[in-house]
Each structure stands twice: as C-alpha cells, then as structure tokens.
N, C-alpha and C positions, 0 to 999 in steps of 0.2 A: 285732771288730764283726761282727754278723750281717747279711748282706744279705738282701734279700727272697727271693732264689733259695735261700738257705741256711736260711730260716726253717722251724721245725718244721711238720709237716703238721697241719692242723686235723682234729678227729675226723670231720667229714663228708667230708673228702678220702679217708679210709681206708675208709669205708663203701661208697662207690660205685666204688672201685678206681682213681680218678684222683688225680693228685697236682698239684693246682692251688695256686698261691701267691697267688691272688686274695684280696684282703681284702674282697670284696663278698659273702661268704657271709652268709646270714641266720642269726643266732644263734637256736637253738630250745632251749627249756628242756625238760627231761624231762617226760613226762606227769604231771600232777598237781601240778606246781610252777608257781606264778604270781606275777607281780609285783603288789603291792598299791599303789594310788595313792589317797591321801586328799586331796581337794581342800581340806579344812579344816586341813591341817597344812603346814608349810613344805615347799616342793619341794626335792628334793635339789640340792645345790650343786656336785656333782661326779658322776663316773660310778658311781653306786650307786642302789639302790632304797630307798624309804622302808621297805618291808617285803617279805618273801618269804613266801608261804603254801605249805605242803605239805598233804597230805591230813589231817594231824593237828596240825601246829604252825604258828605264825606267828612269824617272826623279824623284830623291828623294829630297824632301824638306830638308832644313837645320836641321841637327841633332846636338845637342849641348852637349858639355861636361858639366855636372852638378856637381858642387862642393858639393852639399848637396843631400842626399838621405833620404827618409822617411822610417823608419822601425817601423810600428805601429805608436805610438805617438811620437817617437824619431826622431830627425833630426841628421843625421850623416854627419860630414864633411868628404869628400872623399879626399884621397891623389891624386895628379895630374895624376899619372899613372892609378889609378882606374877610375878616371873621364873620361879620354881619352879612356880607354878600354870599359867603358860603352857606350860611344858614338859610337865606332866601332861595338860593339855588337848590338846596335840598328840599325845601317846601315846594318849589316849582316842579321838581322831579316827581314828588309824591302826588301833587295835584294832577299832573299829566297822567301818571299811572292809574289814578283813580277816575279819570274821565272828566276832569274839571280844569279850572284856570284861576289866575289871580282875579279876573273880572267877576268870577262867580263866588268869591269869598264873601261871607256874610258876617263872620265873627272872628276876631283875633284876641287871644289872651296873651299878654306879654308879661313874662316874669323877668324882673330886672334887679340887679344887685343894688342894695342901698348905698354902697360905697364905691360907686363907679368913678374912675379917673375923670378929671375935668374934660369936658368936651365930648365924652362918650355918648351921652344921650342925644346930643345934637347930630352926631354922626349917624346914630341909629335912625333918627327921624328922617335924615336926608336919604339914606338908603331905602328905608321903609316906603317913603313917598314915591320913589322911583318905580316901585313894583305895583302900586295900586293906582288905577285911573279913577276909581270911585273910593269912597271912604266907608270901609266896612265898620260895623260896630267893634269897639275895642275896649278892653279892660287892661289896666296896668297894675300889676301886683309887685310891690317891692319885697325882696327876699334877702336873707342874710347870706345864703350860699346856694349854689347850683352844682350839679354833678360836673365832673371833668374840668373844674375851674372855669366853667363858662360864665360869661357875664350877662347873657340874655338868653332866654328860651321862649319859643312861641308855639302855642296850640292854635290850630286853625280849623274852622268849620266852613265848608263850602257847599254850594249846591252842585248837583251833577245833572 
C-alpha cells in the first residue's frame, strides 16, 4: 500500500523543484487543450469530461442510448428509435459546443450489446445514417453490458 508520503510526485512538483505531497495542486491542461461542456447534453456522471477539444480535434466521451427518461417524477420507457435519436441529439449538442458538426466527424466507435432485441441494429443503422452525409471511419465493439441499461454507446472524434 502506498502512503501519501510515498506517492509519486506530480508533474508540477518537478517543475518548481519542490517535492510536495499535497493533493491541493490545481490541475492545468496543456495550452490549446480545453474541456467542452454542453448544457444541452447529459452532464458526466463520474470524473470525466463530455468532450476535450484540441486545436484540431474534438474527442467526445461515450454517449449512451437511454431506454428510460425522467419527466418530473415519472420514468418513461423510450422506444428504440427515440433512445437512439436522443443519443445522437446529445452528440450533436456536444459537437456544436465544441465548434464542430456531424460533417466534421472522422471516427465513431460504437459499443453495442451482444443480445440486442430483434430489429434494434437495423433501427440504429437507420438513425445513424440520417445524421451523417459522409461516412466517417467506424468501429463496432460488441459488449455484454453498458451503464444505465443502455443498449448502445458512441465515442466520437471530430475535426474542429
């Protein structure tokens, strides 16, 4: 077990010549790299960013199709097409907040459940095609489970 005194030095400790084990350092991103926050997309549920923008690229964290939506105190079960549309809408909001668009997307990684109900993949493809005029590079990874009972999650890389 590592104690605080044995913890590795942080990069800022090395720059100024001191060796502090304080956890109160302000984390600073390298110049030109910024966190993107899109108020019209779901806020992160853990310690990650919705997206990170570099001078030339925007990296969007996994956006999920959610089968349930809260309307006040009610939980509504969403139809597959609506859940996928919501996922694409969230991606669109983050693209816009990051200064990009679907036309500038260069890579999509799709995480999809191995045991999807019949017809779900076809619905996903139909909705997916409606958002892209061009064909970005794409990887599909089958998984056994996703957070929040989602059936599909997408990571996106776009030019800015």
